[in-house]
BAVO-506373 format. One record per residue (C-alpha): residue number from 0; residue in three letters; x, y, z negated. Coordinates in nm, 4 decimals. Each point is the difference from the previous one (the first is absolute). Example, Ala and Ser with C-alpha at 12.3 -4.5 7.8 and 13.67 -1.06 7.14 Angstrom:
2
MARZA num residu        u        v        w
MARZA   0    ALA   1.2300  -0.4500  -0.7800
MARZA   1    SER   0.1370   0.3440   0.0660
This chain:
132
MARZA num residu        u        v        w
MARZA   0    UNK   9.7948  -4.2607   0.3976
MARZA   1    UNK   0.0136  -0.0484  -0.3764
MARZA   2    UNK   0.3009  -0.2298   0.0285
MARZA   3    UNK   0.1605   0.2437   0.2439
MARZA   4    UNK  -0.0409   0.2860  -0.2538
MARZA   5    UNK   0.1515  -0.2199  -0.2704
MARZA   6    UNK   0.3023  -0.0735   0.2204
MARZA   7    UNK   0.0438   0.3617   0.1036
MARZA   8    UNK  -0.0164   0.1135  -0.3672
MARZA   9    UNK   0.3047  -0.2178  -0.0623
MARZA  10    UNK   0.1799   0.2166   0.2622
MARZA  11    UNK  -0.1614   0.3395  -0.0775
MARZA  12    UNK  -0.1303   0.1522  -0.3197
MARZA  13    UNK  -0.0754   0.3355  -0.1569
MARZA  14    UNK   0.2915   0.0892  -0.2282
MARZA  15    UNK  -0.0918   0.1581  -0.3395
MARZA  16    UNK   0.1922   0.3132   0.1099
MARZA  17    UNK  -0.2579   0.0681   0.2738
MARZA  18    UNK   0.1466  -0.1424   0.3189
MARZA  19    UNK  -0.0671  -0.3045   0.2093
MARZA  20    UNK   0.2904  -0.2427   0.0036
MARZA  21    UNK   0.0434  -0.2472   0.2854
MARZA  22    UNK   0.2725  -0.2641  -0.0015
MARZA  23    UNK   0.0310  -0.1679   0.3321
MARZA  24    UNK   0.2022  -0.3055   0.0789
MARZA  25    UNK   0.0394  -0.2184   0.3000
MARZA  26    UNK  -0.2440  -0.2661  -0.1258
MARZA  27    UNK  -0.2682   0.2482  -0.1126
MARZA  28    UNK  -0.2314  -0.0686   0.2959
MARZA  29    UNK  -0.0111  -0.2664   0.2655
MARZA  30    UNK   0.3128  -0.0520   0.2111
MARZA  31    UNK  -0.0976   0.3092   0.1951
MARZA  32    UNK  -0.2131   0.2810  -0.1506
MARZA  33    UNK  -0.3154   0.0051   0.2139
MARZA  34    UNK  -0.2393   0.2848   0.0702
MARZA  35    UNK  -0.2662  -0.1671  -0.2115
MARZA  36    UNK   0.2378  -0.0393  -0.3009
MARZA  37    UNK   0.0981   0.3638   0.0372
MARZA  38    UNK  -0.3675   0.1080   0.0083
MARZA  39    UNK  -0.0756  -0.2181  -0.3114
MARZA  40    UNK   0.3024   0.1575  -0.1717
MARZA  41    UNK  -0.1141   0.3531   0.0797
MARZA  42    UNK  -0.3538  -0.0732  -0.1246
MARZA  43    UNK   0.1382  -0.1345  -0.3270
MARZA  44    UNK   0.2393   0.2954  -0.0459
MARZA  45    UNK  -0.2960   0.2338   0.0562
MARZA  46    UNK  -0.1916  -0.1886  -0.2675
MARZA  47    UNK   0.2907   0.0039  -0.2482
MARZA  48    UNK   0.0469   0.3774   0.0472
MARZA  49    UNK  -0.3703   0.0631  -0.0398
MARZA  50    UNK   0.0078   0.1725   0.3370
MARZA  51    UNK   0.2068   0.2882  -0.1477
MARZA  52    UNK   0.3277   0.1430   0.1397
MARZA  53    UNK   0.2800  -0.1870  -0.1854
MARZA  54    UNK   0.3803   0.0018   0.0062
MARZA  55    UNK   0.1425  -0.3308   0.1312
MARZA  56    UNK   0.3259  -0.1698  -0.1054
MARZA  57    UNK   0.0840  -0.2549   0.2736
MARZA  58    UNK   0.2795  -0.2461  -0.0752
MARZA  59    UNK   0.1417  -0.1161   0.3298
MARZA  60    UNK   0.3215  -0.1585  -0.1338
MARZA  61    UNK  -0.0926  -0.3518   0.1031
MARZA  62    UNK  -0.1872   0.0701   0.3191
MARZA  63    UNK   0.0510  -0.1364   0.3424
MARZA  64    UNK  -0.1833   0.1493   0.2967
MARZA  65    UNK  -0.2518  -0.2743   0.0590
MARZA  66    UNK  -0.2960   0.1968   0.1319
MARZA  67    UNK  -0.2278  -0.0906   0.2825
MARZA  68    UNK   0.0089   0.2399   0.2939
MARZA  69    UNK  -0.2380   0.2878  -0.0622
MARZA  70    UNK   0.0092  -0.0372  -0.3799
MARZA  71    UNK   0.2172   0.3115  -0.0428
MARZA  72    UNK  -0.2667   0.2077   0.1760
MARZA  73    UNK  -0.2642  -0.1375  -0.2378
MARZA  74    UNK   0.2097   0.1033  -0.2986
MARZA  75    UNK   0.0872   0.3383   0.1463
MARZA  76    UNK  -0.3399   0.1020   0.1323
MARZA  77    UNK  -0.2479  -0.1521  -0.2477
MARZA  78    UNK  -0.2096   0.2870  -0.1245
MARZA  79    UNK  -0.0970  -0.1864  -0.3197
MARZA  80    UNK   0.3656  -0.0474  -0.0886
MARZA  81    UNK   0.0927   0.3568   0.1005
MARZA  82    UNK  -0.2655   0.1362  -0.2380
MARZA  83    UNK   0.1570  -0.1698  -0.3030
MARZA  84    UNK   0.3665   0.0636   0.0778
MARZA  85    UNK   0.1110   0.3017  -0.2061
MARZA  86    UNK   0.3771  -0.0697   0.0307
MARZA  87    UNK   0.2105  -0.3018   0.0815
MARZA  88    UNK   0.3326  -0.0921  -0.1581
MARZA  89    UNK   0.1717  -0.2927   0.1722
MARZA  90    UNK   0.2754  -0.2024  -0.1726
MARZA  91    UNK   0.2349  -0.1666   0.2446
MARZA  92    UNK   0.3248  -0.1964  -0.0185
MARZA  93    UNK   0.0881  -0.0377   0.3659
MARZA  94    UNK   0.1138   0.2388   0.2675
MARZA  95    UNK  -0.2421  -0.1513   0.2511
MARZA  96    UNK  -0.3055   0.0683  -0.2199
MARZA  97    UNK   0.1260   0.3516  -0.0769
MARZA  98    UNK   0.0358   0.0707   0.3753
MARZA  99    UNK  -0.3499  -0.1381   0.0711
MARZA 100    UNK  -0.1543   0.2180  -0.2642
MARZA 101    UNK   0.1919   0.3073   0.1096
MARZA 102    UNK  -0.1185  -0.0630   0.3555
MARZA 103    UNK  -0.3607  -0.0404  -0.1302
MARZA 104    UNK   0.0119   0.3296  -0.1901
MARZA 105    UNK   0.1449   0.1989   0.2908
MARZA 106    UNK  -0.2047  -0.1392   0.2842
MARZA 107    UNK  -0.3377  -0.0713  -0.1594
MARZA 108    UNK  -0.0275   0.3049  -0.2223
MARZA 109    UNK  -0.1528  -0.1625  -0.3075
MARZA 110    UNK  -0.3086   0.1531  -0.1658
MARZA 111    UNK   0.1795   0.0310  -0.3328
MARZA 112    UNK   0.3505   0.0713  -0.1264
MARZA 113    UNK   0.2342  -0.3024   0.0143
MARZA 114    UNK   0.3457  -0.0578  -0.1294
MARZA 115    UNK   0.2384  -0.2921   0.0092
MARZA 116    UNK   0.1968  -0.1151  -0.3032
MARZA 117    UNK   0.2521  -0.2692  -0.0865
MARZA 118    UNK  -0.1077  -0.0312  -0.3618
MARZA 119    UNK  -0.3302  -0.0207  -0.1775
MARZA 120    UNK   0.0540   0.2554  -0.2750
MARZA 121    UNK   0.0737   0.2837   0.2463
MARZA 122    UNK  -0.3061  -0.0986   0.2057
MARZA 123    UNK  -0.2256   0.0024  -0.3064
MARZA 124    UNK   0.1351   0.3363  -0.1176
MARZA 125    UNK  -0.0774   0.1523   0.3415
MARZA 126    UNK  -0.3522  -0.1608   0.0108
MARZA 127    UNK  -0.0956   0.1323  -0.3438
MARZA 128    UNK   0.0111   0.3516   0.1464
MARZA 129    UNK  -0.3159  -0.0911   0.1953
MARZA 130    UNK  -0.2150  -0.0929  -0.2975
MARZA 131    UNK  -0.2770   0.2447  -0.0804
């Protein structure tokens, strides 16, 4: 688990401005993101946030949908993750990812505010409104 945390911290870290930043890319996990990798990732995020509700900046500009069946449900319904999500700003650069995230937000009714951006500075400006 220690190596897993080290690898995840390369992808996600607590920004000095008070939000969790996650930069995903197609080679971030194994060829397909598995349920176990998602659970390890959630456990590490919980640890990095100290179990406290935290705004998330999620960079999806280099993401391909390579998730195992059922993984989306783990990410949507995980109570540990839902407790630490205060707001989520997604950065995208493709229409397909924007459509997937819009679908997610309309159908699954997230537990926190979410917004989709095409540039990082606008996303950060929005997220900073959720700092205490």
